[in-house]
PAKOLKOL-387196 format. One record per atom (N, C-alpha, C): x, y, z; residue number from 0; atom name; residue in one letter. Coordinates in nm, 2 decimals, decimal comma. Layout:
N
<<X Y Z> NUM 'CA' 'A'>
...
***
This chain:
112
<<-11,53 0,34 -9,69> 0 'N' 'M'>
<<-11,52 0,36 -9,88> 0 'CA' 'M'>
<<-11,67 0,41 -9,91> 0 'C' 'M'>
<<-11,80 0,37 -9,87> 1 'N' 'G'>
<<-11,94 0,44 -9,86> 1 'CA' 'G'>
<<-11,92 0,53 -9,85> 1 'C' 'G'>
<<-11,88 0,56 -9,72> 2 'N' 'A'>
<<-11,86 0,75 -9,69> 2 'CA' 'A'>
<<-11,79 0,85 -9,74> 2 'C' 'A'>
<<-11,67 0,76 -9,78> 3 'N' 'V'>
<<-11,60 0,84 -9,87> 3 'CA' 'V'>
<<-11,66 0,85 -10,02> 3 'C' 'V'>
<<-11,71 0,76 -10,07> 4 'N' 'A'>
<<-11,82 0,78 -10,20> 4 'CA' 'A'>
<<-11,87 0,87 -10,22> 4 'C' 'A'>
<<-11,99 0,90 -10,09> 5 'N' 'W'>
<<-12,07 1,02 -10,03> 5 'CA' 'W'>
<<-12,01 1,15 -10,01> 5 'C' 'W'>
<<-11,89 1,14 -9,99> 6 'N' 'A'>
<<-11,81 1,28 -9,93> 6 'CA' 'A'>
<<-11,74 1,31 -10,09> 6 'C' 'A'>
<<-11,73 1,22 -10,18> 7 'N' 'I'>
<<-11,67 1,28 -10,31> 7 'CA' 'I'>
<<-11,84 1,33 -10,37> 7 'C' 'I'>
<<-11,89 1,26 -10,41> 8 'N' 'R'>
<<-12,01 1,33 -10,49> 8 'CA' 'R'>
<<-12,09 1,43 -10,41> 8 'C' 'R'>
<<-12,05 1,46 -10,30> 9 'N' 'R'>
<<-12,14 1,57 -10,22> 9 'CA' 'R'>
<<-11,98 1,72 -10,30> 9 'C' 'R'>
<<-11,92 1,70 -10,28> 10 'N' 'L'>
<<-11,80 1,79 -10,31> 10 'CA' 'L'>
<<-11,81 1,80 -10,45> 10 'C' 'L'>
<<-11,83 1,69 -10,54> 11 'N' 'L'>
<<-11,81 1,72 -10,68> 11 'CA' 'L'>
<<-11,90 1,79 -10,76> 11 'C' 'L'>
<<-12,05 1,74 -10,70> 12 'N' 'I'>
<<-12,16 1,78 -10,78> 12 'CA' 'I'>
<<-12,27 1,86 -10,68> 12 'C' 'I'>
<<-12,24 1,88 -10,53> 13 'N' 'G'>
<<-12,35 1,94 -10,44> 13 'CA' 'G'>
<<-12,46 1,86 -10,45> 13 'C' 'G'>
<<-12,52 1,96 -10,33> 14 'N' 'G'>
<<-12,68 1,88 -10,33> 14 'CA' 'G'>
<<-12,71 1,79 -10,21> 14 'C' 'G'>
<<-12,85 1,77 -10,18> 15 'N' 'D'>
<<-12,86 1,74 -10,04> 15 'CA' 'D'>
<<-12,87 1,57 -10,07> 15 'C' 'D'>
<<-12,80 1,47 -9,98> 16 'N' 'P'>
<<-12,79 1,31 -10,02> 16 'CA' 'P'>
<<-12,94 1,29 -10,01> 16 'C' 'P'>
<<-13,06 1,37 -9,98> 17 'N' 'D'>
<<-13,19 1,33 -9,94> 17 'CA' 'D'>
<<-13,25 1,35 -10,09> 17 'C' 'D'>
<<-13,18 1,46 -10,18> 18 'N' 'S'>
<<-13,26 1,49 -10,31> 18 'CA' 'S'>
<<-13,22 1,39 -10,41> 18 'C' 'S'>
<<-13,31 1,29 -10,44> 19 'N' 'R'>
<<-13,31 1,16 -10,48> 19 'CA' 'R'>
<<-13,27 1,16 -10,62> 19 'C' 'R'>
<<-13,37 1,14 -10,72> 20 'N' 'S'>
<<-13,31 1,05 -10,85> 20 'CA' 'S'>
<<-13,17 1,18 -10,94> 20 'C' 'S'>
<<-13,16 1,25 -10,93> 21 'N' 'E'>
<<-13,12 1,34 -11,05> 21 'CA' 'E'>
<<-12,97 1,35 -11,00> 21 'C' 'E'>
<<-12,97 1,32 -10,86> 22 'N' 'W'>
<<-12,84 1,34 -10,78> 22 'CA' 'W'>
<<-12,76 1,26 -10,78> 22 'C' 'W'>
<<-12,82 1,12 -10,76> 23 'N' 'R'>
<<-12,78 1,05 -10,75> 23 'CA' 'R'>
<<-12,75 0,94 -10,87> 23 'C' 'R'>
<<-12,83 0,96 -10,97> 24 'N' 'L'>
<<-12,78 0,94 -11,12> 24 'CA' 'L'>
<<-12,67 1,01 -11,19> 24 'C' 'L'>
<<-12,64 1,13 -11,12> 25 'N' 'E'>
<<-12,53 1,21 -11,16> 25 'CA' 'E'>
<<-12,40 1,19 -11,06> 25 'C' 'E'>
<<-12,44 1,15 -10,94> 26 'N' 'G'>
<<-12,34 1,09 -10,87> 26 'CA' 'G'>
<<-12,28 0,95 -10,92> 26 'C' 'G'>
<<-12,36 0,86 -10,97> 27 'N' 'A'>
<<-12,28 0,72 -11,02> 27 'CA' 'A'>
<<-12,20 0,76 -11,13> 27 'C' 'A'>
<<-12,25 0,87 -11,20> 28 'N' 'R'>
<<-12,18 0,89 -11,36> 28 'CA' 'R'>
<<-12,06 0,94 -11,28> 28 'C' 'R'>
<<-12,04 1,01 -11,21> 29 'N' 'T'>
<<-11,94 1,10 -11,16> 29 'CA' 'T'>
<<-11,82 0,98 -11,09> 29 'C' 'T'>
<<-11,87 0,89 -10,98> 30 'N' 'L'>
<<-11,77 0,79 -10,92> 30 'CA' 'L'>
<<-11,69 0,72 -11,03> 30 'C' 'L'>
<<-11,80 0,68 -11,13> 31 'N' 'E'>
<<-11,77 0,54 -11,19> 31 'CA' 'E'>
<<-11,62 0,65 -11,29> 31 'C' 'E'>
<<-11,65 0,78 -11,30> 32 'N' 'H'>
<<-11,51 0,86 -11,46> 32 'CA' 'H'>
<<-11,46 0,86 -11,33> 32 'C' 'H'>
<<-11,44 0,92 -11,20> 33 'N' 'I'>
<<-11,32 0,91 -11,10> 33 'CA' 'I'>
<<-11,25 0,77 -11,09> 33 'C' 'I'>
<<-11,35 0,72 -11,05> 34 'N' 'C'>
<<-11,28 0,59 -10,96> 34 'CA' 'C'>
<<-11,36 0,45 -11,03> 34 'C' 'C'>
<<-11,33 0,39 -11,15> 35 'N' 'P'>
<<-11,43 0,26 -11,20> 35 'CA' 'P'>
<<-11,41 0,14 -11,07> 35 'C' 'P'>
<<-11,31 0,14 -11,04> 36 'N' 'S'>
<<-11,30 0,02 -10,94> 36 'CA' 'S'>
<<-11,41 0,06 -10,79> 36 'C' 'S'>
<<-11,44 0,17 -10,78> 37 'N' 'L'>
<<-11,49 0,21 -10,66> 37 'CA' 'L'>
<<-11,66 0,18 -10,70> 37 'C' 'L'>
<<-11,69 0,17 -10,80> 38 'N' 'S'>
<<-11,84 0,22 -10,83> 38 'CA' 'S'>
<<-11,93 0,09 -10,81> 38 'C' 'S'>
<<-11,87 -0,02 -10,80> 39 'N' 'A'>
<<-11,98 -0,14 -10,81> 39 'CA' 'A'>
<<-11,96 -0,16 -10,65> 39 'C' 'A'>
<<-11,82 -0,12 -10,59> 40 'N' 'W'>
<<-11,88 -0,16 -10,43> 40 'CA' 'W'>
<<-11,95 -0,07 -10,37> 40 'C' 'W'>
<<-11,98 0,04 -10,41> 41 'N' 'S'>
<<-12,03 0,17 -10,32> 41 'CA' 'S'>
<<-12,20 0,17 -10,39> 41 'C' 'S'>
<<-12,22 0,11 -10,49> 42 'N' 'R'>
<<-12,38 0,06 -10,56> 42 'CA' 'R'>
<<-12,42 -0,03 -10,43> 42 'C' 'R'>
<<-12,30 -0,13 -10,44> 43 'N' 'R'>
<<-12,35 -0,23 -10,31> 43 'CA' 'R'>
<<-12,34 -0,19 -10,19> 43 'C' 'R'>
<<-12,25 -0,14 -10,15> 44 'N' 'Y'>
<<-12,28 -0,07 -10,00> 44 'CA' 'Y'>
<<-12,43 0,02 -10,01> 44 'C' 'Y'>
<<-12,44 0,08 -10,10> 45 'N' 'R'>
<<-12,59 0,19 -10,07> 45 'CA' 'R'>
<<-12,70 0,11 -10,04> 45 'C' 'R'>
<<-12,67 0,00 -10,17> 46 'N' 'D'>
<<-12,81 -0,10 -10,13> 46 'CA' 'D'>
<<-12,80 -0,17 -10,03> 46 'C' 'D'>
<<-12,69 -0,18 -9,98> 47 'N' 'L'>
<<-12,70 -0,26 -9,81> 47 'CA' 'L'>
<<-12,78 -0,17 -9,72> 47 'C' 'L'>
<<-12,72 -0,07 -9,71> 48 'N' 'V'>
<<-12,79 0,02 -9,64> 48 'CA' 'V'>
<<-12,91 0,05 -9,62> 48 'C' 'V'>
<<-12,97 0,11 -9,76> 49 'N' 'T'>
<<-13,10 0,09 -9,79> 49 'CA' 'T'>
<<-13,19 -0,01 -9,76> 49 'C' 'T'>
<<-13,18 -0,13 -9,79> 50 'N' 'R'>
<<-13,23 -0,24 -9,75> 50 'CA' 'R'>
<<-13,25 -0,28 -9,56> 50 'C' 'R'>
<<-13,15 -0,27 -9,54> 51 'N' 'H'>
<<-13,14 -0,27 -9,40> 51 'CA' 'H'>
<<-13,22 -0,15 -9,32> 51 'C' 'H'>
<<-13,20 -0,05 -9,35> 52 'N' 'V'>
<<-13,30 0,06 -9,30> 52 'CA' 'V'>
<<-13,45 0,03 -9,33> 52 'C' 'V'>
<<-13,47 -0,02 -9,45> 53 'N' 'S'>
<<-13,60 -0,01 -9,47> 53 'CA' 'S'>
<<-13,66 -0,17 -9,35> 53 'C' 'S'>
<<-13,57 -0,27 -9,36> 54 'N' 'D'>
<<-13,60 -0,34 -9,29> 54 'CA' 'D'>
<<-13,66 -0,34 -9,14> 54 'C' 'D'>
<<-13,56 -0,21 -9,10> 55 'N' 'L'>
<<-13,58 -0,20 -9,01> 55 'CA' 'L'>
<<-13,72 -0,10 -8,95> 55 'C' 'L'>
<<-13,80 -0,05 -9,07> 56 'N' 'G'>
<<-13,89 0,07 -9,07> 56 'CA' 'G'>
<<-13,86 0,21 -9,09> 56 'C' 'G'>
<<-13,71 0,21 -9,18> 57 'N' 'G'>
<<-13,73 0,32 -9,24> 57 'CA' 'G'>
<<-13,62 0,45 -9,14> 57 'C' 'G'>
<<-13,58 0,53 -9,23> 58 'N' 'R'>
<<-13,48 0,61 -9,15> 58 'CA' 'R'>
<<-13,57 0,68 -8,99> 58 'C' 'R'>
<<-13,66 0,73 -9,00> 59 'N' 'H'>
<<-13,70 0,79 -8,93> 59 'CA' 'H'>
<<-13,74 0,73 -8,80> 59 'C' 'H'>
<<-13,74 0,56 -8,80> 60 'N' 'M'>
<<-13,75 0,51 -8,68> 60 'CA' 'M'>
<<-13,61 0,47 -8,63> 60 'C' 'M'>
<<-13,48 0,54 -8,66> 61 'N' 'L'>
<<-13,39 0,46 -8,63> 61 'CA' 'L'>
<<-13,28 0,58 -8,58> 61 'C' 'L'>
<<-13,23 0,56 -8,46> 62 'N' 'S'>
<<-13,12 0,63 -8,41> 62 'CA' 'S'>
<<-13,02 0,65 -8,51> 62 'C' 'S'>
<<-12,91 0,71 -8,48> 63 'N' 'E'>
<<-12,82 0,75 -8,55> 63 'CA' 'E'>
<<-12,70 0,66 -8,47> 63 'C' 'E'>
<<-12,67 0,59 -8,36> 64 'N' 'A'>
<<-12,62 0,45 -8,34> 64 'CA' 'A'>
<<-12,65 0,36 -8,44> 64 'C' 'A'>
<<-12,77 0,33 -8,44> 65 'N' 'Q'>
<<-12,85 0,21 -8,51> 65 'CA' 'Q'>
<<-12,78 0,27 -8,65> 65 'C' 'Q'>
<<-12,79 0,39 -8,69> 66 'N' 'L'>
<<-12,77 0,40 -8,86> 66 'CA' 'L'>
<<-12,61 0,34 -8,87> 66 'C' 'L'>
<<-12,57 0,40 -8,79> 67 'N' 'S'>
<<-12,39 0,37 -8,79> 67 'CA' 'S'>
<<-12,38 0,23 -8,78> 67 'C' 'S'>
<<-12,43 0,15 -8,70> 68 'N' 'L'>
<<-12,42 0,02 -8,70> 68 'CA' 'L'>
<<-12,45 -0,06 -8,81> 68 'C' 'L'>
<<-12,55 0,01 -8,92> 69 'N' 'I'>
<<-12,62 -0,07 -9,03> 69 'CA' 'I'>
<<-12,48 0,02 -9,13> 69 'C' 'I'>
<<-12,48 0,09 -9,12> 70 'N' 'R'>
<<-12,30 0,12 -9,20> 70 'CA' 'R'>
<<-12,21 0,04 -9,23> 70 'C' 'R'>
<<-12,15 0,06 -9,07> 71 'N' 'R'>
<<-12,05 -0,07 -9,03> 71 'CA' 'R'>
<<-12,11 -0,22 -9,10> 71 'C' 'R'>
<<-12,25 -0,26 -9,07> 72 'N' 'A'>
<<-12,23 -0,38 -9,14> 72 'CA' 'A'>
<<-12,24 -0,40 -9,26> 72 'C' 'A'>
<<-12,30 -0,31 -9,33> 73 'N' 'A'>
<<-12,29 -0,29 -9,50> 73 'CA' 'A'>
<<-12,15 -0,30 -9,59> 73 'C' 'A'>
<<-12,06 -0,22 -9,47> 74 'N' 'A'>
<<-11,92 -0,23 -9,54> 74 'CA' 'A'>
<<-11,86 -0,37 -9,51> 74 'C' 'A'>
<<-11,85 -0,38 -9,41> 75 'N' 'L'>
<<-11,81 -0,53 -9,37> 75 'CA' 'L'>
<<-11,89 -0,64 -9,46> 75 'C' 'L'>
<<-11,99 -0,66 -9,51> 76 'N' 'A'>
<<-12,06 -0,75 -9,60> 76 'CA' 'A'>
<<-12,01 -0,74 -9,70> 76 'C' 'A'>
<<-11,95 -0,58 -9,77> 77 'N' 'C'>
<<-11,91 -0,58 -9,88> 77 'CA' 'C'>
<<-11,80 -0,62 -9,88> 77 'C' 'C'>
<<-11,69 -0,61 -9,83> 78 'N' 'E'>
<<-11,59 -0,64 -9,77> 78 'CA' 'E'>
<<-11,55 -0,82 -9,81> 78 'C' 'E'>
<<-11,69 -0,90 -9,67> 79 'N' 'I'>
<<-11,64 -1,03 -9,76> 79 'CA' 'I'>
<<-11,71 -1,09 -9,84> 79 'C' 'I'>
<<-11,82 -1,03 -9,93> 80 'N' 'E'>
<<-11,84 -1,06 -10,04> 80 'CA' 'E'>
<<-11,75 -1,03 -10,18> 80 'C' 'E'>
<<-11,64 -0,94 -10,17> 81 'N' 'E'>
<<-11,56 -0,91 -10,23> 81 'CA' 'E'>
<<-11,39 -1,03 -10,21> 81 'C' 'E'>
<<-11,42 -1,07 -10,09> 82 'N' 'M'>
<<-11,32 -1,15 -10,06> 82 'CA' 'M'>
<<-11,37 -1,29 -10,11> 82 'C' 'M'>
<<-11,51 -1,35 -10,07> 83 'N' 'E'>
<<-11,56 -1,47 -10,14> 83 'CA' 'E'>
<<-11,58 -1,44 -10,31> 83 'C' 'E'>
<<-11,58 -1,38 -10,35> 84 'N' 'S'>
<<-11,55 -1,40 -10,53> 84 'CA' 'S'>
<<-11,43 -1,40 -10,49> 84 'C' 'S'>
<<-11,30 -1,35 -10,49> 85 'N' 'R'>
<<-11,18 -1,39 -10,50> 85 'CA' 'R'>
<<-11,15 -1,52 -10,45> 85 'C' 'R'>
<<-11,22 -1,58 -10,39> 86 'N' 'M'>
<<-11,21 -1,72 -10,37> 86 'CA' 'M'>
<<-11,25 -1,82 -10,43> 86 'C' 'M'>
<<-11,36 -1,74 -10,52> 87 'N' 'S'>
<<-11,45 -1,89 -10,56> 87 'CA' 'S'>
<<-11,37 -1,88 -10,70> 87 'C' 'S'>
<<-11,29 -1,74 -10,78> 88 'N' 'R'>
<<-11,21 -1,76 -10,86> 88 'CA' 'R'>
<<-11,06 -1,82 -10,86> 88 'C' 'R'>
<<-11,07 -1,82 -10,72> 89 'N' 'G'>
<<-10,90 -1,93 -10,69> 89 'CA' 'G'>
<<-10,81 -1,86 -10,64> 89 'C' 'G'>
<<-10,83 -1,73 -10,64> 90 'N' 'V'>
<<-10,74 -1,62 -10,58> 90 'CA' 'V'>
<<-10,70 -1,67 -10,47> 90 'C' 'V'>
<<-10,58 -1,66 -10,36> 91 'N' 'E'>
<<-10,59 -1,66 -10,21> 91 'CA' 'E'>
<<-10,60 -1,55 -10,16> 91 'C' 'E'>
<<-10,70 -1,57 -10,06> 92 'N' 'V'>
<<-10,75 -1,46 -9,96> 92 'CA' 'V'>
<<-10,71 -1,51 -9,83> 92 'C' 'V'>
<<-10,66 -1,40 -9,72> 93 'N' 'N'>
<<-10,62 -1,42 -9,61> 93 'CA' 'N'>
<<-10,73 -1,49 -9,52> 93 'C' 'N'>
<<-10,71 -1,59 -9,49> 94 'N' 'L'>
<<-10,85 -1,64 -9,39> 94 'CA' 'L'>
<<-10,84 -1,61 -9,28> 94 'C' 'L'>
<<-10,79 -1,54 -9,20> 95 'N' 'D'>
<<-10,77 -1,51 -9,05> 95 'CA' 'D'>
<<-10,88 -1,37 -9,05> 95 'C' 'D'>
<<-10,83 -1,27 -9,20> 96 'N' 'T'>
<<-10,88 -1,16 -9,23> 96 'CA' 'T'>
<<-11,06 -1,21 -9,23> 96 'C' 'T'>
<<-11,06 -1,31 -9,34> 97 'N' 'F'>
<<-11,22 -1,31 -9,38> 97 'CA' 'F'>
<<-11,28 -1,36 -9,25> 97 'C' 'F'>
<<-11,23 -1,43 -9,17> 98 'N' 'G'>
<<-11,28 -1,49 -9,04> 98 'CA' 'G'>
<<-11,30 -1,36 -8,96> 98 'C' 'G'>
<<-11,19 -1,31 -8,93> 99 'N' 'R'>
<<-11,25 -1,19 -8,86> 99 'CA' 'R'>
<<-11,36 -1,13 -8,90> 99 'C' 'R'>
<<-11,37 -1,03 -9,03> 100 'N' 'A'>
<<-11,48 -1,00 -9,06> 100 'CA' 'A'>
<<-11,60 -1,03 -9,04> 100 'C' 'A'>
<<-11,61 -1,22 -9,09> 101 'N' 'A'>
<<-11,71 -1,25 -9,04> 101 'CA' 'A'>
<<-11,79 -1,23 -8,92> 101 'C' 'A'>
<<-11,66 -1,29 -8,82> 102 'N' 'R'>
<<-11,74 -1,26 -8,67> 102 'CA' 'R'>
<<-11,78 -1,15 -8,66> 102 'C' 'R'>
<<-11,69 -1,02 -8,69> 103 'N' 'S'>
<<-11,73 -0,89 -8,64> 103 'CA' 'S'>
<<-11,85 -0,85 -8,73> 103 'C' 'S'>
<<-11,90 -0,87 -8,82> 104 'N' 'R'>
<<-12,02 -0,85 -8,87> 104 'CA' 'R'>
<<-12,14 -0,91 -8,80> 104 'C' 'R'>
<<-12,15 -0,98 -8,73> 105 'N' 'R'>
<<-12,23 -1,05 -8,64> 105 'CA' 'R'>
<<-12,27 -0,93 -8,53> 105 'C' 'R'>
<<-12,17 -0,86 -8,48> 106 'N' 'F'>
<<-12,20 -0,76 -8,37> 106 'CA' 'F'>
<<-12,24 -0,62 -8,43> 106 'C' 'F'>
<<-12,27 -0,59 -8,54> 107 'N' 'C'>
<<-12,31 -0,47 -8,62> 107 'CA' 'C'>
<<-12,45 -0,50 -8,64> 107 'C' 'C'>
<<-12,51 -0,56 -8,61> 108 'N' 'K'>
<<-12,66 -0,57 -8,66> 108 'CA' 'K'>
<<-12,76 -0,52 -8,56> 108 'C' 'K'>
<<-12,81 -0,41 -8,60> 109 'N' 'P'>
<<-12,87 -0,32 -8,50> 109 'CA' 'P'>
<<-13,02 -0,40 -8,47> 109 'C' 'P'>
<<-13,08 -0,35 -8,40> 110 'N' 'T'>
<<-13,23 -0,43 -8,33> 110 'CA' 'T'>
<<-13,31 -0,31 -8,32> 110 'C' 'T'>
<<-13,47 -0,37 -8,33> 111 'N' 'R'>
<<-13,53 -0,22 -8,33> 111 'CA' 'R'>
<<-13,57 -0,21 -8,19> 111 'C' 'R'>
***
C-alpha cells in the first residue's frame, strides 16, 4: 500500500519524492481527498520507513536490498498494528494471519 500511495502521489502531482516540503504536504492532502482510509496507514508507513532508514545510517548507507527489507518490515508493522487495534476494540481477528505476519516481520530486519 505504501508503494501504491507513492505512485498515486507521483501521478497526481508529479515531482521527485526527494523534493521534501511542498510536495509531501500536497501529496498528503491529495491522498486524504482520494481515499481517507489510506491516509493514516500511509503516514504511519512513511514514518516507519524514515525511522528505520535513519536508524541504519541514512539512505546513502543502504543498498536497494536493505531498503526493500525496510519497506516490507514497515508494511508488515502497519498491518500488525492495525490488527492489534482491531483486537483492542473487541473485533475478531484471524489469529493465524496475525501470527504469520508477526513471524514474517522478524525476517525483514536489515542489518548494517
